[in-house]
C-alpha positions as CSV (number, residue, x, y, z in Angstrom):
1,M,-43.0,-26.5,95.4
2,M,-45.9,-28.0,97.3
3,K,-48.2,-30.9,96.2
4,T,-51.5,-31.9,97.8
5,V,-52.1,-35.7,97.9
6,R,-55.3,-37.4,98.9
7,R,-55.1,-40.9,100.3
8,M,-57.2,-43.3,102.3
9,N,-56.2,-44.4,105.8
10,N,-58.5,-47.1,107.3
11,G,-61.3,-45.9,105.1
12,V,-60.9,-42.3,106.1
13,G,-59.7,-39.7,103.6
14,V,-56.5,-38.0,104.7
15,T,-55.0,-35.0,103.0
16,E,-51.2,-34.7,103.0
17,V,-49.0,-31.8,101.7
18,R,-45.7,-33.0,100.3
19,S,-42.9,-30.9,98.9
20,F,-41.1,-31.7,95.7
21,E,-38.8,-30.1,93.2
22,Y,-39.2,-29.7,89.5
23,G,-35.7,-30.0,88.0
24,D,-35.7,-26.3,87.4
25,G,-32.0,-26.1,88.0
26,E,-31.3,-28.3,85.0
27,I,-31.9,-28.5,81.2
28,D,-32.4,-31.4,78.9
29,S,-31.0,-32.3,75.5
30,K,-33.8,-30.6,73.7
31,E,-33.1,-27.3,75.4
32,M,-29.4,-27.6,74.6
33,M,-30.2,-28.3,71.0
34,F,-32.3,-25.2,70.6
35,A,-29.7,-23.1,72.5
36,I,-27.0,-24.1,70.0
37,S,-29.2,-23.4,67.0
38,S,-30.3,-20.0,68.4
39,M,-26.7,-19.0,69.2
40,V,-25.4,-19.9,65.7
41,I,-28.2,-18.3,63.7
42,G,-27.5,-14.7,64.5
43,A,-26.1,-12.0,62.3
44,G,-24.7,-14.7,60.0
45,V,-28.0,-15.4,58.4
46,L,-28.1,-11.8,57.2
47,T,-24.6,-11.6,55.7
48,L,-23.6,-15.1,54.7
49,P,-25.0,-15.1,51.2
50,R,-23.0,-12.0,50.3
51,L,-19.7,-13.3,51.9
52,V,-19.9,-16.7,50.2
53,A,-21.0,-15.3,46.9
54,D,-18.0,-13.0,46.9
55,A,-15.6,-15.9,47.5
56,T,-17.1,-18.3,45.0
57,E,-18.4,-18.3,41.4
58,S,-21.9,-18.9,40.2
59,S,-24.0,-20.8,42.8
60,D,-21.1,-23.1,44.0
61,G,-21.1,-21.5,47.5
62,W,-23.4,-24.3,48.8
63,V,-20.4,-26.6,48.6
64,S,-18.4,-24.2,50.8
65,I,-21.3,-24.1,53.3
66,L,-21.5,-27.9,53.5
67,I,-17.7,-28.2,54.0
68,A,-17.7,-25.6,56.7
69,G,-20.8,-27.1,58.2
70,A,-19.1,-30.5,58.5
71,L,-16.1,-29.0,60.2
72,A,-18.3,-26.9,62.6
73,I,-20.3,-30.0,63.5
74,L,-17.1,-31.9,64.3
75,L,-15.7,-29.1,66.4
76,A,-19.1,-28.8,68.2
77,W,-19.0,-32.6,68.9
78,V,-15.5,-32.4,70.4
79,G,-16.5,-29.5,72.7
80,A,-19.6,-31.4,73.8
81,K,-17.6,-34.6,74.4
82,L,-15.1,-32.6,76.4
83,A,-17.6,-31.0,78.7
84,S,-19.7,-34.2,79.1
85,R,-16.6,-36.0,80.2
86,F,-16.7,-33.8,83.3
87,P,-20.3,-33.8,84.4
88,K,-21.3,-31.0,86.9
89,M,-17.9,-29.3,86.5
90,N,-17.6,-25.8,85.1
91,F,-15.0,-24.9,82.5
92,F,-12.5,-23.5,85.0
93,T,-12.7,-26.6,87.2
94,Y,-12.3,-29.3,84.5
95,T,-9.7,-27.3,82.6
96,G,-7.7,-27.2,85.8
97,L,-7.9,-31.0,86.1
98,I,-6.7,-31.4,82.5
99,A,-4.0,-28.7,82.3
100,T,-3.2,-27.4,85.8
101,K,-4.9,-24.5,87.5
102,P,-2.6,-21.7,86.1
103,V,-3.4,-22.8,82.6
104,A,-7.1,-23.0,83.4
105,M,-6.9,-19.4,84.8
106,I,-5.4,-18.2,81.5
107,L,-7.9,-20.0,79.3
108,T,-10.8,-18.8,81.4
109,W,-9.8,-15.2,81.0
110,I,-9.4,-15.7,77.2
111,V,-13.0,-17.1,77.1
112,F,-14.1,-14.1,79.2
113,G,-12.5,-11.6,76.8
114,Y,-13.9,-13.4,73.8
115,F,-17.5,-13.4,75.0
116,L,-17.3,-9.9,76.3
117,V,-16.3,-8.6,72.8
118,F,-18.8,-11.0,71.3
119,S,-21.6,-9.3,73.4
120,A,-20.3,-5.8,72.3
121,Y,-20.2,-6.9,68.7
122,I,-23.8,-8.2,68.8
123,T,-24.9,-5.0,70.5
124,R,-23.3,-2.7,68.0
125,G,-24.4,-4.9,65.1
126,I,-28.1,-4.9,65.9
127,S,-27.9,-1.1,66.5
128,L,-26.5,-0.5,63.0
129,I,-29.0,-2.7,61.3
130,A,-31.9,-1.3,63.3
131,K,-30.9,2.3,62.4
132,Q,-30.6,1.4,58.7
133,Y,-34.0,-0.4,58.4
134,L,-36.2,0.8,61.3
135,F,-35.0,3.8,63.3
136,D,-33.1,6.0,60.9
137,E,-33.6,9.1,63.0
138,T,-32.4,7.5,66.3
139,P,-28.7,7.6,67.3
140,V,-26.9,4.3,67.3
141,E,-25.8,5.0,70.9
142,V,-29.4,5.1,72.1
143,I,-30.4,1.9,70.2
144,A,-27.4,0.1,71.6
145,L,-28.2,1.3,75.2
146,T,-31.8,0.1,74.9
147,F,-30.7,-3.3,73.7
148,M,-28.1,-3.5,76.4
149,L,-30.7,-2.8,79.1
150,I,-32.9,-5.6,77.8
151,I,-30.0,-8.0,77.9
152,I,-29.2,-6.9,81.5
153,Y,-32.7,-7.7,82.5
154,A,-32.4,-11.2,80.9
155,V,-29.1,-12.2,82.5
156,A,-30.2,-10.9,85.9
157,G,-32.6,-13.8,86.2
158,S,-32.2,-17.5,86.3
159,R,-29.6,-19.0,84.0
160,V,-31.7,-22.0,83.2
161,S,-34.7,-19.8,82.4
162,L,-32.5,-17.8,80.0
163,L,-31.7,-21.1,78.2
164,R,-35.3,-22.1,78.1
165,L,-36.2,-18.9,76.3
166,N,-34.7,-20.5,73.2
167,L,-37.6,-23.1,73.3
168,L,-40.0,-20.2,73.0
169,F,-38.2,-17.9,70.4
170,F,-36.3,-20.2,68.1
171,P,-39.2,-22.2,66.7
172,I,-40.9,-18.9,65.8
173,V,-37.8,-17.6,64.1
174,L,-37.3,-20.9,62.2
175,A,-40.9,-21.0,61.1
176,F,-40.8,-17.5,59.8
177,I,-37.6,-18.0,57.9
178,I,-39.1,-21.1,56.3
179,L,-42.2,-19.1,55.3
180,L,-40.0,-16.4,53.9
181,L,-38.1,-18.9,51.7
182,S,-41.5,-20.4,50.7
183,F,-42.9,-17.0,49.6
184,S,-39.7,-16.4,47.6
185,A,-40.5,-19.3,45.3
186,G,-42.3,-17.1,42.8
187,L,-39.2,-14.9,42.5
188,I,-36.7,-17.6,41.7
189,E,-34.8,-17.5,38.4
190,L,-33.1,-20.9,38.0
191,D,-30.8,-19.4,35.3
192,N,-29.1,-17.5,38.1
193,L,-27.8,-20.8,39.6
194,K,-26.0,-21.8,36.3
195,P,-23.4,-22.8,35.6
196,I,-22.5,-25.2,38.4
197,F,-19.1,-26.5,39.7
198,V,-17.1,-23.8,38.1
199,T,-15.3,-22.6,41.2
200,N,-11.7,-23.8,41.9
201,W,-10.8,-25.3,45.2
202,S,-9.2,-22.1,46.4
203,G,-12.5,-20.3,46.0
204,I,-14.4,-23.1,47.6
205,M,-12.1,-23.1,50.7
206,K,-12.3,-19.3,50.9
207,G,-16.1,-19.6,51.0
208,A,-15.8,-22.3,53.6
209,R,-13.7,-20.0,55.7
210,E,-16.3,-17.2,55.6
211,T,-19.0,-19.8,56.4
212,I,-17.2,-21.2,59.5
213,F,-17.1,-17.7,60.9
214,S,-20.9,-17.5,60.6
215,L,-21.3,-20.9,62.2
216,L,-19.5,-19.9,65.4
217,G,-21.5,-20.0,68.6
218,F,-21.6,-23.7,69.3
219,E,-18.8,-23.2,71.8
220,I,-21.4,-22.3,74.4
221,A,-21.9,-26.1,74.9
222,M,-18.6,-26.3,76.8
223,F,-20.1,-24.0,79.5
224,Y,-23.9,-24.9,79.5
225,I,-23.5,-28.7,79.6
226,F,-22.8,-28.1,83.3
227,Y,-26.6,-27.6,83.7
228,M,-27.7,-30.7,81.8
229,N,-29.5,-33.4,83.7
230,R,-28.1,-36.0,81.3
231,P,-24.7,-34.7,80.1
232,Q,-24.0,-37.9,78.2
233,K,-26.7,-36.9,75.7
234,A,-25.0,-33.5,75.0
235,P,-22.9,-34.5,72.0
236,K,-26.0,-35.8,70.1
237,A,-28.0,-32.7,71.0
238,V,-25.2,-30.4,69.9
239,V,-24.8,-32.1,66.6
240,I,-28.5,-31.9,65.8
241,G,-28.5,-28.3,67.0
242,M,-25.7,-27.6,64.4
243,L,-27.4,-29.4,61.6
244,L,-30.4,-27.0,61.6
245,P,-28.3,-23.9,60.9
246,V,-26.2,-25.6,58.3
247,V,-29.2,-26.9,56.3
248,L,-31.0,-23.5,56.7
249,Y,-27.9,-21.6,55.5
250,V,-27.7,-23.8,52.3
251,F,-31.4,-23.0,51.5
252,V,-31.0,-19.3,52.3
253,Y,-27.9,-19.0,50.1
254,L,-29.4,-20.8,47.1
255,I,-32.7,-18.9,47.2
256,V,-30.9,-15.5,47.6
257,I,-28.6,-16.3,44.6
258,S,-31.5,-17.6,42.5
259,V,-33.5,-14.4,43.2
260,F,-30.8,-11.7,43.0
261,S,-27.9,-13.5,41.0
262,V,-24.3,-13.6,42.3
263,E,-23.4,-10.2,41.0
264,A,-26.3,-8.4,42.7
265,T,-25.9,-10.4,46.0
266,I,-22.3,-9.2,46.3
267,Q,-23.4,-5.6,46.2
268,V,-26.0,-5.9,49.0
269,M,-24.9,-5.6,52.6
270,F,-27.8,-7.7,54.1
271,P,-29.2,-9.9,51.3
272,T,-31.6,-11.8,53.5
273,I,-33.3,-8.6,54.6
274,E,-33.5,-7.4,50.9
275,L,-35.1,-10.8,50.0
276,A,-37.8,-10.0,52.6
277,K,-38.3,-6.6,50.9
278,E,-38.9,-8.2,47.5
279,I,-41.7,-10.4,48.8
280,E,-45.3,-9.3,48.3
281,L,-47.9,-11.1,50.3
282,P,-51.3,-11.9,48.7
283,G,-53.9,-9.2,49.2
284,E,-51.2,-6.8,50.5
285,F,-51.7,-8.3,54.0
286,F,-48.4,-6.9,55.2
287,E,-46.7,-4.2,53.1
288,R,-43.2,-4.2,54.7
289,L,-42.3,-7.8,55.3
290,E,-38.7,-6.9,56.1
291,S,-40.0,-5.0,59.2
292,L,-41.7,-8.2,60.5
293,F,-38.6,-10.2,59.6
294,F,-36.4,-7.9,61.6
295,V,-38.7,-8.1,64.6
296,I,-38.6,-11.9,64.5
297,W,-34.9,-11.9,63.9
298,I,-34.3,-9.7,67.0
299,M,-35.6,-12.7,69.1
300,T,-32.5,-14.7,68.0
301,I,-30.1,-11.8,68.5
302,F,-31.5,-11.2,71.9
303,N,-30.8,-14.8,72.9
304,T,-27.4,-14.7,71.3
305,G,-26.3,-11.5,73.1
306,S,-27.8,-12.6,76.4
307,M,-26.0,-16.0,76.4
308,A,-22.7,-14.4,75.5
309,F,-23.0,-11.9,78.4
310,D,-24.1,-14.7,80.7
311,I,-21.0,-16.8,79.9
312,C,-18.8,-13.7,80.7
313,I,-20.5,-13.6,84.1
314,M,-20.0,-17.4,84.5
315,Q,-16.3,-17.1,84.0
316,V,-15.9,-14.4,86.5
317,N,-18.0,-16.3,89.1
318,S,-15.9,-19.5,88.5
319,I,-12.7,-17.6,89.4
320,F,-14.1,-15.3,92.1
321,K,-16.6,-17.6,93.7
322,N,-17.9,-15.0,96.3
323,T,-18.7,-12.4,93.6
324,K,-22.4,-11.7,93.3
325,K,-24.0,-12.0,89.9
326,T,-25.5,-8.5,90.2
327,T,-22.1,-7.1,90.9
328,C,-20.7,-8.7,87.7
329,I,-23.6,-7.3,85.7
330,W,-23.2,-3.7,86.8
331,V,-19.4,-3.8,86.3
332,L,-19.4,-5.6,83.0
333,S,-22.4,-3.8,81.3
334,P,-20.7,-0.4,80.9
335,L,-17.5,-2.2,79.7
336,I,-19.5,-4.0,77.0
337,Y,-21.2,-0.8,76.0
338,V,-17.9,1.1,75.7
339,V,-16.4,-1.7,73.6
340,A,-19.5,-1.7,71.3
341,M,-19.0,2.0,70.7
342,I,-15.3,1.8,69.7
343,P,-15.8,1.2,66.0
344,Q,-16.4,4.6,64.3
345,D,-17.9,3.3,61.0
346,M,-18.9,0.1,59.2
347,I,-15.3,-0.6,58.1
348,E,-14.0,-0.6,61.6
349,F,-17.0,-2.7,62.7
350,A,-16.2,-5.2,60.0
351,I,-12.5,-5.3,61.1
352,L,-13.7,-6.0,64.7
353,G,-15.9,-8.8,63.4
354,E,-12.9,-10.3,61.5
355,Y,-10.7,-10.3,64.6
356,L,-13.5,-11.7,66.7
357,S,-14.0,-14.5,64.2
358,Y,-10.4,-15.6,64.4
359,A,-10.5,-15.5,68.2
360,G,-13.7,-17.6,68.0
361,L,-11.8,-20.3,66.0
362,V,-9.3,-20.4,68.9
363,V,-12.1,-20.7,71.6
364,A,-14.3,-23.0,69.6
365,G,-11.7,-25.1,67.8
366,V,-8.1,-25.0,69.1
367,M,-9.0,-24.8,72.8
368,P,-11.5,-27.7,73.1
369,C,-9.5,-30.0,70.7
370,S,-6.3,-29.5,72.7
371,L,-8.0,-30.0,76.0
372,F,-9.9,-33.1,74.7
373,I,-6.8,-34.7,73.3
374,T,-4.8,-34.0,76.5
375,A,-7.6,-35.4,78.6
376,M,-7.7,-38.6,76.5
377,I,-3.9,-39.0,76.7
378,R,-3.8,-38.4,80.4
379,G,-6.9,-40.4,81.1
380,V,-8.5,-37.5,83.0
381,K,-12.2,-37.5,83.5
382,G,-14.8,-36.4,86.1
383,H,-17.1,-38.5,88.1
384,G,-20.8,-38.4,87.6
């Protein structure tokens, strides 16, 4: 970038042109915070009320959400502390320092496989929901391909610019969800929340298990802290980024239950979308609020799918350093699309999601905790 500077030299005006750089290759803690929140609030916000209601009794699911939220925040903090311990080192490099290069190679390929399937799952998920609520005459394959092309366009650009999109999209999504919950106030039946504290601990923990699956996504911190200008601030940013989805999930769950009741919520595939359908704006300003909700929600899913695909590319580039980004995109894109089309129906899609969730616990929980403890015991850390 160029900057024009006017100064005085012996009373004579002199114009100088100086070059300077904006820190466009780095992100700050605010951008990391929004990236975490955006990644976590994906498909989970649509299905969480049903899953938790099915596991618990009455309105006790909020306890499950808080327990799972506390665990998710702790795991996110560990992952952030791990990555910030090795500033300006990518996952493959600092894992090699902690646990030898062969182990780092294995773990990097595991991460690659996880995020590749994650991208495929997001692509298929948004296609199924879009077909059900918006494009009932359009084949799922066409919707998935369209979404895939948009993601390709996003990841082909700057990685830091991709992360900064969260600053643009997430506040809009958050504001709309808050408005949605506010407009639902007139539909609330407090009797649907009674009685309270009637679920045994087995049910509470089952609900917590379902919730922790919906809170996955914070593991991206282990890979994107590499781009932070102040990595030491990453743990705090990640914790705040996780608090937003946890608090939001509690309110979404309670309002959905209070509007539909537990029994009705269990029978609805996407309770949050159905909640939007129930709302009538004053003066019939917008007749189908669920369509607007879906459009806004796509912003979050777009960021989620793009970041998952980007991390796949990141892992390949960390192992094969001379591989061009565009080459990775054109090789991996068809693979993601093929994986997305493997499930033949909603049952197989749900099974894929369950397997992916357990794999996510390994990548987001077992892996960073093991590496962090090993690094602490061995006293291994980066320099920066």
